[in-house]
Each structure stands twice: as C-alpha cells, then as structure tokens.
N, C-alpha and C positions, 0 to 999 in steps of 0.2 A: 858431334860427340860420338865416339865409337861405343857400341854396346859391348858389354862384357860377355864372356862365355855363357850360353844358356839363356840370355836375355834378348827379347826382340828389340830391334833398333828403333821401332816407333812407339815403345811404351804401351803396346796393346794389352799386355798382361793385366795391367791395372784396370784399364777400361773394360776388358772382357769380364773380369771378376765383378766389376760394378754392374755390368749389364745382367750377368747371371743372378746377382743378388736382388735385383729389383722385382717387386711383385706386380703382376698385371693390374691395371686400373680399369674401371669401367668408364663409361662415357662421361660421367660426372666427376671423374677424378677421385673416386672413392674406392677403397680396397674392398674385396668381397667380404661380406659379413657386416659392413657398415651401412646404416640407413635402410636395412631390410627387416625391420621389426614387423612390418605388415605384409610385405610380398617378397618372395624369393625370386631367383632369376627366371623361374618358370611362371611367375604370376600367381602362385598359390598363396593364400592368406596364411600367415605364420605369426600372428600376434601372440605375445606371451600369454600362457595359460593363467587364468584368474584362479588363484588358490583360495579365494574367500569361501568356496563351497565347503572347505574342510570344517569351518566353524559350525556348519549345520549337521555335522556327523559326530558320532560318538567315538570313543577311543578305539573301537574295533574297525573303524572305517565304514560302518554301515549307517544308513539313515535311520533316525529314530522311528520306532514303530514298525520296523521291518527286521525280520530275523532270517538267518540262514536256513535253507530247507533242512528239515529234520531236527532242528534245535529250537523248537517253540518254547517260549518262556512259560514256566509253570507258576501258577499263583495258588496260594493256600486257600482252600475252600472254606467258607464260614461253616461253623457247626450248625447242623439243622436244629429246628425247634424240638424240644423234648416231647415225648408222647404223654398223654394223660396218665397219671399215676395208676398203676395196676394193683389189683389185690394180691396179697402175698400168696394165696393159694391158686393163682392163675397158672395156666400151663405155659411152659416155656416153649417158644417157637424156634429157638436157636440153640444149637449144641456145638461144643467145641472140643476137638481133640488137640489140645495144646498143653505141652509140658514145659515149654520155655517160660520161666518165671517172669521175664520182662514183658512178654506179649500177653501172658495170662493176666498180669496186673493191669496192663493197658486196656485189655478188653473189658475187664471188670469195672474199671473207672469210667470208661466211655459209656458202658451200658447203664451204670448208675446215673450218670448225668442225663441220659435220654429216657430214663424210666423203662428200660428194656431188660427183660429177664434172659440171662444166658446161663446155661448149665454146662459144666465141664465134665466130660466123660473120659474114661481111660481105655475102654475096650468095647468090642461089639456087644458083648453080654450086658455091659453096663448101660449102653445106649438102648438096647432092647427093653430093659426093665424100666427106664425112664419113659420110653415111648408107650409102654403099656399103661402107665399111669395117666397118660394124656388121652387114653381112649382111642377114638377113631381119628383124632386130629394129628396130622402128620407134621413133622418139623418143616419150617419154611427155609431154614438155612443150617447147613452143617459146615463148620470151619475145620480145616485140617492144617496143622503144622506138618508139612511134608517131610520134615526131618524128625518126626516123633519117634522116639526110641523103641517103644513097645507096641504102639497101635498098628504098625505095618500098613500105612495108608494105601500103598499100591495094591495090596491084597483086599483091603476092606472097602475101598471106594467102589469097585465094580459090584460087590455084593449089595451095598446100600443103594446103588443106582438102579439095580435090577428090582429091588424090593419097593423102593419109594417112587420110582418112575419120575415123571416131570414135575411132580408137585413139590419137590425139594431141590433147592440149589446147593451144590457142593463147591466150595471155594477153598483153594489151597494156597499157602504162601511158602516161599523158600528164599534162598540166597540168589541174587541176580546172576551169579556165575554158574548156577546149576542148570544149564541148558538141557542136558540129557534127562534130568529128573522132571523138568517141566514138560518135555515132550511125552514122557511115559505117563505122567499124571493126566494129560489130555487124552491119551490113548485109552486109559482105563475108565474114563467117564467123568473126570473132574471138569465142571462147567467153566471155571475161571481159575487161572493160576497167576498169582501176582508176586513180584519181588517184595521183600519185607517192607521197603520204604513206601511202595505204592499201597500196600495193604494198610499200613499205618495211616497214610494220608486219607484213604477212602473208608476207613473203619466206621466213622460216625454215620456216613450215608448208608453203608451196608446194614448196620445194626438198626438204624431208623426205618429203613424200608422193609426189612424182613421181620423186625420185631413188632410192627404194627398189627393190630387185629385184622382179621380177614376182611371185615366190613370196610375198614379204612384203607387197606392195601389195595383192594379191588372195588372201588366205589361203583355203584350202579348209577347209570344215567337215568334221570327221571324223564 
C-alpha cells in the first residue's frame, strides 16, 4: 500500500510516538517513585516523616515547658504576708510623689493590706517637713510618678539622692513607651525605673520590703 504525502511508508510515526511516550523502567519493571518509600536511587533512607510528634507540641509549634528566647512566661506573684500591725503614731518609712488617682488608690489599698504606712507628698518642702517629724530616721523608699505634673521629678531626684545618700531607695514608674524619660531618670539618680504594669505587679513586694522596721528588714545573724 502506497503511503500518502507526508506519511512514512513503514508507519514509523506511530511507533516513534509510542517510544517517546514510554517512561523508563528500573530493573524490577517499576516506574521511578514507586517502591521507594525507604530508599531512593542513591540508597538514602527516605521513609515518610512521622507527624505524631505534633501531638506533643502546643499550638505555637513549641514543646511544652519551653519558650522562645526573650519571651519567658510571667506568673502572678502571690501577695506577701502582712507585717505586724503598727501603731498609728509610728513613723512612715515610705513616701510617694504620686498624683495619679488610680495609682494613689492602688498604693493606699496595698499598703493597708500589708500594714504598711505610706505618706503622699506634693513637693520638696512637704517631704522635708514630714522627714523632720521622723527625727533622724531616713525614709526607706521614695516613689515617684515620673509624669507628676508639679513635683518635677527629674529636678527633685538628684537633690534627694545627694541628701539621703544610699540609705533611701528611689523608684520611679512611667509608661512603657517613654524610653527617653526612663534614661534621664536613671541619669539623675533614680535607682529603679519600672513600667506601670511592672510597678503594679511588684508593688506588694516593694512595700513589704521597705515598710518593714529596720530590725526586720536587716536582721542580725546570731
């Protein structure tokens, strides 16, 4: 039978297409990718990954009990034991320059629960008069709201630090976004500067420690 124009006489076009369409087989007659769940062509173990380990992880993909660096879990600290009840005429060892009503109320309530006496002052003169009433006993702690409108903490802190020396701790609190103010407070002598949230969380421990009588705060070893 004669082949028409453009067609090979031996029908090779169909057979050549059939040869090109075939996929190479390995020695066992299997196509690549079949029967290789354990070893590939190079002999490397390629068993499917066991995803059961995900059950032992939390929703963030981290194993329980482990945290990403810099993101340690914070736990609420239990309130410390209250101090023995003090006499009404006892000297206050803690003074506060705080005009924020929320924090003033929080400090008062926490101090009441711990039997700690805290006096609120508005100016350097006001603090000086209260300290004179205490005689030679210096304050143990002075708290500053670093955003106090009238006290001017950055001007007053270095004066107090020079006068009271190391016997008095000065702690300030501010908004967590006020990085420049925090640095300036440290530069003028503030011993500790805390964000408002951290100050609230640590307030019971601070008042308990600094409100205790000197004998209990610095016990002598027998």
